[in-house]
Every structure is written in C-alpha cells, then in structure tokens.
C-alpha positions as a Markdown table, in Angstrom:
| # | Residue | x | y | z |
|---|---|---|---|---|
| 1 | Met | 0.0 | 0.0 | 0.0 |
| 2 | Pro | 1.6 | 3.3 | -1.0 |
| 3 | Val | 1.2 | 6.8 | 0.4 |
| 4 | Ile | -2.4 | 7.3 | 1.7 |
| 5 | Asn | -4.4 | 9.1 | -0.9 |
| 6 | Arg | -5.8 | 11.7 | 1.4 |
| 7 | Ile | -2.3 | 12.6 | 2.7 |
| 8 | Ala | -1.1 | 12.8 | -0.9 |
| 9 | Glu | -3.8 | 15.3 | -1.5 |
| 10 | Phe | -2.4 | 17.8 | 1.0 |
| 11 | Ala | 1.3 | 17.1 | 0.3 |
| 12 | Ala | 1.7 | 20.6 | -1.0 |
| 13 | Asp | 0.4 | 22.0 | 2.3 |
| 14 | Met | 2.9 | 19.8 | 4.2 |
| 15 | Lys | 5.7 | 21.2 | 2.0 |
| 16 | Gly | 4.6 | 24.7 | 2.9 |
| 17 | Trp | 4.5 | 23.9 | 6.6 |
| 18 | Arg | 7.9 | 22.4 | 6.5 |
| 19 | Gln | 9.5 | 25.3 | 4.6 |
| 20 | Gln | 7.9 | 27.8 | 7.0 |
| 21 | Leu | 9.3 | 25.9 | 10.0 |
| 22 | His | 12.7 | 25.8 | 8.2 |
| 23 | Arg | 12.6 | 29.7 | 8.1 |
| 24 | Met | 12.3 | 30.1 | 11.8 |
| 25 | Pro | 14.6 | 27.6 | 13.6 |
| 26 | Glu | 14.8 | 27.9 | 17.4 |
| 27 | Leu | 17.0 | 26.1 | 19.9 |
| 28 | Glu | 16.5 | 23.7 | 22.8 |
| 29 | Phe | 13.5 | 24.6 | 24.9 |
| 30 | Asp | 13.1 | 28.2 | 23.6 |
| 31 | Leu | 10.7 | 27.4 | 20.7 |
| 32 | Pro | 7.8 | 29.9 | 21.0 |
| 33 | Arg | 7.3 | 30.5 | 17.2 |
| 34 | Thr | 7.7 | 26.8 | 16.4 |
| 35 | Ala | 5.4 | 25.6 | 19.1 |
| 36 | Gly | 2.9 | 28.4 | 18.2 |
| 37 | Phe | 2.9 | 27.3 | 14.6 |
| 38 | Val | 2.3 | 23.7 | 15.5 |
| 39 | Ala | -0.5 | 24.6 | 17.9 |
| 40 | Asp | -2.2 | 26.7 | 15.3 |
| 41 | Arg | -2.2 | 23.8 | 12.8 |
| 42 | Leu | -3.5 | 21.4 | 15.4 |
| 43 | Arg | -6.4 | 23.7 | 16.2 |
| 44 | Glu | -7.2 | 24.0 | 12.5 |
| 45 | Phe | -7.2 | 20.2 | 12.3 |
| 46 | Gly | -9.7 | 19.9 | 15.1 |
| 47 | Val | -7.8 | 17.8 | 17.6 |
| 48 | Asp | -9.9 | 16.9 | 20.7 |
| 49 | Glu | -7.3 | 18.2 | 23.3 |
| 50 | Leu | -4.3 | 20.4 | 23.0 |
| 51 | His | -1.9 | 20.6 | 26.0 |
| 52 | Glu | 0.8 | 23.3 | 25.7 |
| 53 | Gly | 3.7 | 24.3 | 27.8 |
| 54 | Ile | 5.0 | 20.8 | 28.6 |
| 55 | Ala | 8.8 | 20.9 | 29.1 |
| 56 | Gln | 8.4 | 24.7 | 28.5 |
| 57 | Thr | 7.4 | 24.6 | 24.8 |
| 58 | Gly | 6.4 | 21.0 | 24.2 |
| 59 | Leu | 2.9 | 20.0 | 23.2 |
| 60 | Val | 0.7 | 17.0 | 23.4 |
| 61 | Ala | -2.4 | 16.8 | 21.2 |
| 62 | Ile | -5.1 | 14.1 | 21.7 |
| 63 | Val | -7.2 | 12.7 | 18.8 |
| 64 | Glu | -10.0 | 10.3 | 19.8 |
| 65 | Gly | -10.9 | 7.3 | 17.7 |
| 66 | Arg | -14.3 | 5.9 | 17.0 |
| 67 | Gly | -14.3 | 3.4 | 19.7 |
| 68 | Pro | -12.8 | 2.5 | 23.1 |
| 69 | Gly | -9.2 | 1.4 | 23.3 |
| 70 | Pro | -5.7 | 2.2 | 24.4 |
| 71 | Val | -3.5 | 5.2 | 23.7 |
| 72 | Ile | -0.6 | 5.1 | 21.3 |
| 73 | Gly | 2.0 | 7.9 | 21.3 |
| 74 | Leu | 3.7 | 9.4 | 18.3 |
| 75 | Arg | 6.6 | 11.7 | 18.8 |
| 76 | Ala | 8.4 | 14.4 | 16.7 |
| 77 | Asp | 11.2 | 16.7 | 17.8 |
| 78 | Met | 11.0 | 20.4 | 16.9 |
| 79 | Asp | 14.3 | 22.1 | 17.8 |
| 80 | Ala | 17.1 | 23.2 | 15.5 |
| 81 | Leu | 20.9 | 23.5 | 15.7 |
| 82 | Pro | 23.3 | 26.4 | 16.3 |
| 83 | Ile | 24.7 | 26.2 | 12.7 |
| 84 | Thr | 24.9 | 28.9 | 10.0 |
| 85 | Glu | 23.0 | 27.7 | 7.0 |
| 86 | Glu | 24.7 | 27.3 | 3.6 |
| 87 | Thr | 21.9 | 25.7 | 1.5 |
| 88 | Gly | 21.0 | 28.8 | -0.5 |
| 89 | Val | 17.3 | 27.7 | -0.7 |
| 90 | Gly | 14.5 | 30.3 | -1.0 |
| 91 | Tyr | 13.3 | 29.5 | 2.5 |
| 92 | Val | 16.6 | 29.8 | 4.2 |
| 93 | Ser | 16.8 | 30.4 | 7.9 |
| 94 | Glu | 15.8 | 33.8 | 9.0 |
| 95 | Asn | 17.6 | 33.4 | 12.3 |
| 96 | Val | 21.3 | 33.8 | 11.5 |
| 97 | Gly | 23.4 | 31.1 | 13.2 |
| 98 | Lys | 20.5 | 28.7 | 13.6 |
| 99 | Met | 19.2 | 26.2 | 11.2 |
| 100 | His | 17.2 | 23.0 | 10.9 |
| 101 | Ala | 20.3 | 20.9 | 10.0 |
| 102 | Cys | 18.9 | 17.6 | 11.4 |
| 103 | Gly | 15.5 | 17.6 | 9.8 |
| 104 | His | 13.3 | 18.2 | 12.8 |
| 105 | Asp | 11.3 | 20.6 | 10.7 |
| 106 | Gly | 10.5 | 17.6 | 8.5 |
| 107 | His | 9.8 | 15.3 | 11.5 |
| 108 | Thr | 7.3 | 17.9 | 12.9 |
| 109 | Thr | 5.7 | 18.2 | 9.4 |
| 110 | Met | 5.3 | 14.4 | 9.1 |
| 111 | Leu | 3.5 | 14.2 | 12.5 |
| 112 | Leu | 1.4 | 17.2 | 11.6 |
| 113 | Gly | 0.4 | 15.4 | 8.4 |
| 114 | Ala | -0.6 | 12.4 | 10.3 |
| 115 | Ala | -2.5 | 14.5 | 12.8 |
| 116 | Arg | -4.6 | 16.1 | 10.0 |
| 117 | Tyr | -5.5 | 12.8 | 8.5 |
| 118 | Leu | -6.2 | 11.1 | 11.9 |
| 119 | Ala | -8.4 | 14.0 | 13.0 |
| 120 | Glu | -10.4 | 13.8 | 9.7 |
| 121 | Thr | -10.8 | 10.0 | 9.5 |
| 122 | Arg | -10.7 | 8.7 | 13.1 |
| 123 | Asn | -10.5 | 5.2 | 11.7 |
| 124 | Phe | -9.1 | 3.7 | 14.9 |
| 125 | Ala | -10.0 | 2.7 | 18.4 |
| 126 | Gly | -8.8 | 4.4 | 21.5 |
| 127 | Lys | -6.8 | 7.6 | 21.3 |
| 128 | Val | -3.5 | 8.8 | 19.7 |
| 129 | Ala | -1.3 | 11.2 | 21.6 |
| 130 | Leu | 0.7 | 13.4 | 19.3 |
| 131 | Ile | 3.9 | 14.4 | 21.1 |
| 132 | Phe | 5.8 | 17.5 | 19.8 |
| 133 | Gln | 9.1 | 17.7 | 21.8 |
| 134 | Pro | 11.6 | 20.5 | 22.4 |
| 135 | Ala | 15.3 | 20.1 | 23.1 |
| 136 | Glu | 16.3 | 16.8 | 21.5 |
| 137 | Glu | 19.7 | 18.1 | 20.3 |
| 138 | Asn | 20.7 | 19.5 | 23.7 |
| 139 | Gly | 18.7 | 19.4 | 26.9 |
| 140 | Ala | 17.0 | 16.0 | 26.9 |
| 141 | Gly | 13.6 | 17.4 | 26.3 |
| 142 | Gly | 12.3 | 13.9 | 25.9 |
| 143 | Asn | 13.3 | 13.1 | 29.5 |
| 144 | Val | 11.8 | 16.4 | 30.7 |
| 145 | Met | 8.5 | 15.5 | 29.1 |
| 146 | Val | 8.6 | 12.0 | 30.7 |
| 147 | Glu | 9.5 | 13.5 | 34.1 |
| 148 | Glu | 6.6 | 15.9 | 33.8 |
| 149 | Gly | 4.3 | 12.8 | 33.5 |
| 150 | Ile | 3.1 | 12.7 | 29.9 |
| 151 | Met | 3.0 | 8.9 | 29.8 |
| 152 | Asp | 0.7 | 8.6 | 32.9 |
| 153 | Arg | -1.2 | 11.8 | 32.3 |
| 154 | Phe | -2.3 | 10.8 | 28.9 |
| 155 | Gly | -2.4 | 7.0 | 29.5 |
| 156 | Ile | 0.1 | 6.3 | 26.7 |
| 157 | Asp | 0.7 | 2.5 | 26.3 |
| 158 | Gln | 3.3 | 2.5 | 23.5 |
| 159 | Val | 5.3 | 5.1 | 21.7 |
| 160 | Tyr | 7.0 | 5.5 | 18.3 |
| 161 | Ala | 9.2 | 8.0 | 16.4 |
| 162 | Leu | 10.9 | 8.5 | 13.0 |
| 163 | His | 14.2 | 10.1 | 12.0 |
| 164 | Asn | 15.3 | 10.9 | 8.5 |
| 165 | Ala | 18.4 | 9.2 | 7.1 |
| 166 | Pro | 20.6 | 10.9 | 4.5 |
| 167 | Gly | 22.3 | 8.5 | 2.1 |
| 168 | Val | 19.4 | 6.0 | 2.3 |
| 169 | Glu | 16.9 | 5.6 | -0.6 |
| 170 | Ala | 14.2 | 8.2 | -0.2 |
| 171 | Gly | 11.1 | 6.7 | 1.4 |
| 172 | Ala | 12.8 | 3.5 | 2.5 |
| 173 | Phe | 12.7 | 2.5 | 6.2 |
| 174 | Tyr | 15.0 | 0.7 | 8.5 |
| 175 | Thr | 15.0 | -0.3 | 12.2 |
| 176 | Thr | 16.2 | -3.1 | 14.4 |
| 177 | Pro | 14.9 | -5.0 | 17.5 |
| 178 | Gly | 16.6 | -4.1 | 20.8 |
| 179 | Pro | 19.3 | -1.5 | 21.0 |
| 180 | Ile | 19.4 | 0.8 | 17.9 |
| 181 | Met | 21.3 | 3.9 | 19.1 |
| 182 | Ala | 24.0 | 4.3 | 21.7 |
| 183 | Ala | 24.2 | 5.9 | 25.1 |
| 184 | Val | 26.3 | 9.1 | 24.9 |
| 185 | Asp | 28.5 | 10.5 | 27.7 |
| 186 | Thr | 31.0 | 13.3 | 27.6 |
| 187 | Phe | 34.2 | 13.9 | 29.6 |
| 188 | Glu | 36.4 | 16.9 | 30.3 |
| 189 | Val | 39.9 | 16.9 | 31.8 |
| 190 | His | 41.1 | 20.1 | 33.4 |
| 191 | Ile | 44.9 | 20.1 | 33.8 |
| 192 | Gln | 46.7 | 22.5 | 36.1 |
| 193 | Gly | 50.5 | 22.8 | 35.6 |
| 194 | Val | 53.1 | 25.5 | 36.2 |
| 195 | Gly | 53.8 | 27.7 | 33.2 |
| 196 | Gly | 56.9 | 29.5 | 32.2 |
| 197 | His | 59.2 | 30.5 | 29.4 |
| 198 | Gly | 59.3 | 28.1 | 26.5 |
| 199 | Ala | 63.1 | 28.3 | 26.6 |
| 200 | Met | 63.2 | 27.1 | 30.2 |
| 201 | Pro | 60.9 | 24.0 | 30.3 |
| 202 | His | 62.8 | 22.6 | 33.3 |
| 203 | Glu | 61.3 | 25.4 | 35.5 |
| 204 | Thr | 57.7 | 24.3 | 34.5 |
| 205 | Arg | 55.3 | 21.5 | 34.9 |
| 206 | Asp | 54.1 | 21.3 | 31.4 |
| 207 | Pro | 50.3 | 20.7 | 31.0 |
| 208 | Val | 50.6 | 20.4 | 27.2 |
| 209 | Ile | 52.8 | 17.3 | 27.5 |
| 210 | Ala | 50.5 | 15.9 | 30.1 |
| 211 | Ala | 47.5 | 16.5 | 27.9 |
| 212 | Cys | 49.2 | 14.7 | 25.0 |
| 213 | Gly | 50.0 | 11.8 | 27.2 |
| 214 | Met | 46.5 | 11.5 | 28.5 |
| 215 | Ala | 45.0 | 11.7 | 25.1 |
| 216 | Gln | 47.2 | 8.9 | 23.8 |
| 217 | Ala | 46.5 | 6.8 | 26.9 |
| 218 | Ile | 42.8 | 7.3 | 26.6 |
| 219 | Gln | 42.9 | 5.6 | 23.2 |
| 220 | Thr | 44.0 | 2.3 | 24.9 |
| 221 | Ile | 40.6 | 2.0 | 26.6 |
| 222 | Val | 39.1 | 0.8 | 23.4 |
| 223 | Ser | 42.1 | -1.1 | 22.2 |
| 224 | Arg | 43.2 | -2.8 | 25.4 |
| 225 | Asn | 40.5 | -2.6 | 28.1 |
| 226 | His | 37.3 | -3.9 | 26.5 |
| 227 | Tyr | 36.1 | -7.0 | 24.7 |
| 228 | Ala | 36.3 | -6.4 | 20.9 |
| 229 | Leu | 32.7 | -7.5 | 20.2 |
| 230 | Asp | 31.2 | -5.0 | 22.7 |
| 231 | Asp | 30.5 | -1.8 | 20.7 |
| 232 | Leu | 32.4 | 1.1 | 22.2 |
| 233 | Val | 33.6 | 4.5 | 21.0 |
| 234 | Val | 35.9 | 6.8 | 23.0 |
| 235 | Ser | 37.0 | 9.9 | 21.1 |
| 236 | Val | 39.1 | 12.8 | 22.2 |
| 237 | Thr | 37.6 | 15.7 | 20.3 |
| 238 | Gln | 39.2 | 18.8 | 21.8 |
| 239 | Ile | 42.6 | 19.7 | 23.3 |
| 240 | His | 43.2 | 23.4 | 24.2 |
| 241 | Ala | 46.3 | 24.9 | 25.7 |
| 242 | Gly | 48.5 | 27.9 | 25.3 |
| 243 | Thr | 48.3 | 31.2 | 23.4 |
| 244 | Val | 51.8 | 32.0 | 22.0 |
| 245 | Asp | 54.8 | 30.1 | 20.7 |
| 246 | Asn | 57.3 | 30.9 | 23.5 |
| 247 | Val | 55.3 | 30.4 | 26.6 |
| 248 | Ile | 54.4 | 27.1 | 28.3 |
| 249 | Pro | 50.9 | 27.6 | 29.7 |
| 250 | Asp | 49.6 | 26.9 | 33.2 |
| 251 | Thr | 46.6 | 24.9 | 32.1 |
| 252 | Ala | 45.3 | 22.5 | 29.4 |
| 253 | Tyr | 41.9 | 21.1 | 28.6 |
| 254 | Ile | 40.8 | 17.9 | 27.1 |
| 255 | Asn | 37.2 | 17.0 | 25.9 |
| 256 | Gly | 35.7 | 14.0 | 24.4 |
| 257 | Thr | 32.7 | 11.7 | 23.8 |
| 258 | Ile | 31.9 | 8.1 | 24.8 |
| 259 | Arg | 29.3 | 5.9 | 23.1 |
| 260 | Thr | 28.2 | 2.6 | 24.7 |
| 261 | Phe | 25.3 | 0.1 | 24.8 |
| 262 | Asp | 26.2 | -2.0 | 27.9 |
| 263 | Pro | 26.1 | -0.3 | 31.3 |
| 264 | Arg | 29.0 | -2.5 | 32.4 |
| 265 | Val | 31.1 | -1.2 | 29.5 |
| 266 | Gln | 30.1 | 2.4 | 30.5 |
| 267 | Gln | 31.3 | 1.8 | 34.1 |
| 268 | Met | 34.6 | 0.3 | 32.9 |
| 269 | Val | 35.2 | 3.5 | 30.8 |
| 270 | Met | 34.5 | 5.7 | 33.7 |
| 271 | Arg | 36.9 | 3.8 | 35.9 |
| 272 | Arg | 39.7 | 3.7 | 33.4 |
| 273 | Leu | 39.4 | 7.4 | 32.5 |
| 274 | Gln | 39.8 | 8.2 | 36.2 |
| 275 | Glu | 42.8 | 5.9 | 36.5 |
| 276 | Ile | 44.4 | 7.3 | 33.4 |
| 277 | Val | 43.9 | 10.9 | 34.4 |
| 278 | Asp | 45.2 | 10.4 | 37.9 |
| 279 | Gly | 48.1 | 8.3 | 36.8 |
| 280 | Gln | 49.2 | 10.6 | 34.0 |
| 281 | Ala | 48.9 | 13.6 | 36.2 |
| 282 | Ala | 51.2 | 12.0 | 38.8 |
| 283 | Ser | 53.6 | 11.0 | 36.0 |
| 284 | Tyr | 53.9 | 14.5 | 34.7 |
| 285 | Gly | 53.7 | 16.3 | 38.0 |
| 286 | Val | 50.5 | 18.2 | 37.3 |
| 287 | Gly | 47.1 | 18.4 | 38.8 |
| 288 | Ala | 44.1 | 17.2 | 36.9 |
| 289 | Arg | 40.3 | 16.9 | 37.4 |
| 290 | Leu | 38.1 | 14.6 | 35.4 |
| 291 | Asp | 34.5 | 15.7 | 34.9 |
| 292 | Tyr | 32.4 | 12.9 | 33.5 |
| 293 | Val | 28.8 | 13.7 | 32.4 |
| 294 | Val | 26.4 | 10.9 | 31.8 |
| 295 | Gly | 24.1 | 11.8 | 28.9 |
| 296 | Tyr | 21.3 | 10.1 | 26.9 |
| 297 | Pro | 20.9 | 6.4 | 27.6 |
| 298 | Ala | 20.9 | 3.9 | 24.8 |
| 299 | Thr | 17.8 | 3.8 | 22.6 |
| 300 | Val | 16.3 | 0.4 | 22.9 |
| 301 | Asn | 13.4 | -0.8 | 20.7 |
| 302 | Asp | 10.9 | -3.3 | 22.1 |
| 303 | Pro | 11.5 | -6.3 | 19.7 |
| 304 | Asp | 7.8 | -7.0 | 19.1 |
| 305 | Arg | 7.0 | -3.3 | 18.5 |
| 306 | Ala | 9.9 | -2.9 | 16.2 |
| 307 | Gly | 8.8 | -5.9 | 14.2 |
| 308 | Phe | 5.2 | -4.6 | 14.1 |
| 309 | Ala | 6.4 | -1.1 | 13.0 |
| 310 | Ala | 8.6 | -2.6 | 10.2 |
| 311 | Ala | 5.5 | -4.5 | 8.9 |
| 312 | Val | 3.5 | -1.3 | 8.8 |
| 313 | Ala | 6.4 | 0.5 | 7.0 |
| 314 | Ala | 6.3 | -2.3 | 4.5 |
| 315 | Glu | 2.7 | -1.6 | 3.8 |
| 316 | Val | 3.6 | 2.0 | 2.9 |
| 317 | Ala | 7.0 | 1.6 | 1.2 |
| 318 | Gly | 6.9 | -2.0 | 0.0 |
| 319 | Glu | 8.7 | -5.0 | 1.6 |
| 320 | Ser | 11.8 | -4.6 | -0.5 |
| 321 | Arg | 12.4 | -1.1 | 0.9 |
| 322 | Val | 12.2 | -2.0 | 4.6 |
| 323 | Val | 15.0 | -3.5 | 6.6 |
| 324 | Ala | 13.7 | -4.8 | 9.9 |
| 325 | Asp | 17.0 | -5.9 | 11.4 |
| 326 | Ala | 19.5 | -3.2 | 10.3 |
| 327 | Gly | 21.7 | -3.4 | 13.4 |
| 328 | Arg | 22.7 | -0.6 | 15.7 |
| 329 | Glu | 24.7 | 2.6 | 15.3 |
| 330 | Met | 26.7 | 4.8 | 17.6 |
| 331 | Gly | 24.6 | 8.0 | 17.3 |
| 332 | Ala | 22.4 | 9.0 | 20.3 |
| 333 | Glu | 18.7 | 10.0 | 20.7 |
| 334 | Asp | 16.7 | 11.3 | 23.7 |
| 335 | Phe | 13.7 | 9.3 | 22.5 |
| 336 | Ser | 15.6 | 6.7 | 24.6 |
| 337 | Tyr | 13.9 | 8.2 | 27.7 |
| 338 | Met | 10.4 | 7.6 | 26.2 |
| 339 | Leu | 11.3 | 4.0 | 25.3 |
| 340 | Arg | 12.5 | 3.5 | 28.9 |
| 341 | Ala | 9.1 | 4.7 | 30.1 |
| 342 | Arg | 7.0 | 2.7 | 27.5 |
| 343 | Pro | 7.6 | 0.0 | 25.0 |
| 344 | Gly | 7.8 | 1.1 | 21.3 |
| 345 | Ala | 10.2 | 1.6 | 18.5 |
| 346 | Tyr | 12.4 | 4.1 | 16.7 |
| 347 | Leu | 12.7 | 3.9 | 12.9 |
| 348 | Phe | 14.7 | 5.7 | 10.2 |
| 349 | Ile | 13.2 | 6.9 | 6.9 |
| 350 | Gly | 15.5 | 7.4 | 3.9 |
| 351 | Gln | 16.1 | 11.0 | 2.9 |
| 352 | Gly | 17.9 | 10.2 | -0.4 |
| 353 | Asp | 21.3 | 11.4 | -1.6 |
| 354 | Thr | 21.6 | 14.7 | 0.4 |
| 355 | Ala | 24.1 | 16.4 | 2.7 |
| 356 | Gly | 24.5 | 14.7 | 6.0 |
| 357 | Leu | 22.9 | 15.5 | 9.3 |
| 358 | His | 24.3 | 18.5 | 11.1 |
| 359 | His | 25.9 | 19.8 | 7.9 |
| 360 | Pro | 25.3 | 23.5 | 6.9 |
| 361 | Lys | 24.1 | 22.4 | 3.5 |
| 362 | Tyr | 21.6 | 19.9 | 4.8 |
| 363 | Asp | 17.9 | 20.3 | 3.9 |
| 364 | Phe | 15.0 | 17.9 | 4.6 |
| 365 | Asn | 13.6 | 16.2 | 1.5 |
| 366 | Asp | 10.0 | 17.3 | 1.3 |
| 367 | Glu | 9.2 | 14.3 | -1.0 |
| 368 | Ile | 9.4 | 11.9 | 1.9 |
| 369 | Ala | 7.0 | 13.8 | 4.3 |
| 370 | Pro | 3.8 | 12.2 | 2.9 |
| 371 | Val | 5.5 | 8.8 | 3.3 |
| 372 | Gly | 6.4 | 9.4 | 6.9 |
| 373 | Ala | 2.9 | 10.8 | 7.6 |
| 374 | Ser | 1.3 | 7.7 | 6.0 |
| 375 | Phe | 3.5 | 5.5 | 8.2 |
| 376 | Phe | 2.4 | 7.2 | 11.4 |
| 377 | Ala | -1.3 | 7.1 | 10.3 |
| 378 | Arg | -1.2 | 3.4 | 9.3 |
| 379 | Leu | 0.7 | 2.6 | 12.5 |
| 380 | Val | -2.3 | 3.9 | 14.6 |
| 381 | Glu | -4.9 | 2.2 | 12.4 |
| 382 | Arg | -3.1 | -1.2 | 12.6 |
| 383 | Ala | -2.2 | -1.0 | 16.3 |
| 384 | Gln | -5.7 | 0.0 | 17.3 |
| 385 | Pro | -8.2 | -1.2 | 14.7 |
| 386 | Leu | -11.9 | -0.6 | 15.1 |
| 387 | Ala | -13.9 | -3.7 | 16.1 |
| 388 | Gly | -14.9 | -5.6 | 12.9 |
| 389 | Ala | -12.5 | -3.6 | 10.7 |
C-alpha cells in the first residue's frame, strides 16, 4: 500500500508547513514560534485536546478514535541547531546562526500530516497522543516530558518515532529490534600545571605534554580494556592549551565523547578514565580533574513493537524497501527516555542522496514527508483497529 491518498492530496500543504518551519529555527527549549505554529495547525485540524507548555514549549495533542481502546503515542522533535545555514534555498533560515540541520522541521511536518489525517478520519479505536518535543539536540527534552508525567497523564501505552536518514533511498525504512542507538556521555579533563618561558621548560610542569600523554593513553581504553565485540567508541575531540609560541601555559583542557550500549562497559570506561587521568597527572607532576557527564541512555526498541512497525512500514513503502534488522549505530537520541518509560520503536526513513545531518548544506527532503505521515497514520490504524474492521 503506497502513500495514503488523502495525505497525498495535502502534500503541497505539508511542503509549505515544512518550509515555514525551516525559516524560523529555534534552539533547545526556547521554541515559541515553532510551538505556536504547531499549535495553530493542530487547532485547525480539530484535535480533541491540546496541551501546551509541557517541558516549556512542548505540546501533546489528543485525537480520539471511533471506539474505546488504548492510547498510542507518536513523537516528533522540533528544535534546530546552532549552525549557520549554507543551503541557498529560497526558504533559508531567518535566524542567523541557527538552522534545521537535522530535519526536525521535517519530523514535525510528518507528524502534523498524520495529525490532520487522523483527526479527519478517526478510523481507529482508543486515542492517539501526538507528542511534539523540544530540546532533542541538547537538553534532553524527551526526558523532561517524561518526568513531567506525559505517559501517565495521557495514558500512553506504547510510543513511536521517526528520524530521516541521508544516504538511504528516499522513502525506504530501517529499524532493528533491541538497541538501535548508543548511550552518549562526555568527559572533560582540566589540567593544572606550572607555566613559564618556552626556553626554560625545566622550570615548569608542562600541562601540554600531560594533555598529549592523557589523550594517547585514553585511546587504549578501546584497544586494550574492552572485549572487541562489545560496541564502544571513546573519542578525544578537543585539546586546548597555550596562546603563544614561546610560553608554556599553566593549564590545558581535554574534551571527548563516549558511546556505549552496555552499562558494564560504560562503568569500565568511567573507571579507566579516572585511573588514566590520575596516573598521567602524577607521572607529569601536574594536577588534573576529570568531569564525567552521563548523557542520553541507549535507545532500545521493544523487539515486538519494532517488528510490528517494520511490517507497517512495508505496507507503505513495500517490503523490498524496509530493513527490519538493520543493526545498531553509535549516534544517540533522547527518544531513549520515552522508550524507557513505555515500549515502542524508533525507525529511520530514507532521505535520499543529500548532505549529512548537522551539515550546513543539509535540507530535509519534502518528498518523503507524505511517506512518513502515512506510516504514522497506518501505525495507529493497525495498532488500534476498530472492532470488525
């Protein structure tokens, strides 16, 4: 079954919504224009309930079906990124230094398209909760919405989300049972040495050399401290020290990211980082402080719901364009918090041959929005069919 005919009929409207959202990117929880635009559309569609101001600018809209039944949640993220856009499109960001470089404008549009169709047809039992979330990129808005009680407040039994995937055939889908995206943590090392003249290093305790030693030693965590078949990434991404060529500085700074799936691996990395920082600091005669920040947990699909969602995707896109066991990847997602609270699944929809996510030339492919909206709509209808349907 291809794109739903009714959704295809208002595809041009969806394109307009998406491009308007693209013009007005906002960051984290500060999404007044974006949330206002979404709320206006939902009122036009005639949703039964609209709850605003959740996690500051998040929204939950309720659409009631034509019979009693459970509640299914569908989530879209709304926030943009602090990136200066380089697409050159006619609907370029009007907020300099901010852009929708991850396609959240498209995700929001796909869910709005599903909302319009579901509010018109109501060909399902129970209710659907349409979750429009702030602060996915930074701030864990998904966790805030969960902590503010949306799952219990609206009686949500299961929950689903989509993300676009550049480099994958437009309109194709993939997912996997179990873990699909990694937990993400960050670390910072603040090194305190004794600076001095570059010509007299013997009078200093050089934090630059200590930083280099720590960065190299950190690489051994992956190569020598963990089982090779347990997925793990430890990347040093920043080293900052010094200002001029003839002065050894007092301080140095190291920053990096850690990606894991297994909490035991995560704990091992935390322990080894502390041991390396302490040991290298002693070796080089400097002081050092490790700050380890635990971030988003792993995104873990319920196996049964992932299989069900893949089957629904096959109805829309065709079986040959759906991979139901694609394996996991090392990116991270705060939809993980919602999947911790309720069973469900996270899927990717192909965006075609475009610039990658978080790239200044990225732009969401409007051609896939009706496909994603059709997936969401069919998911509701298949999960909660009317009696006798």
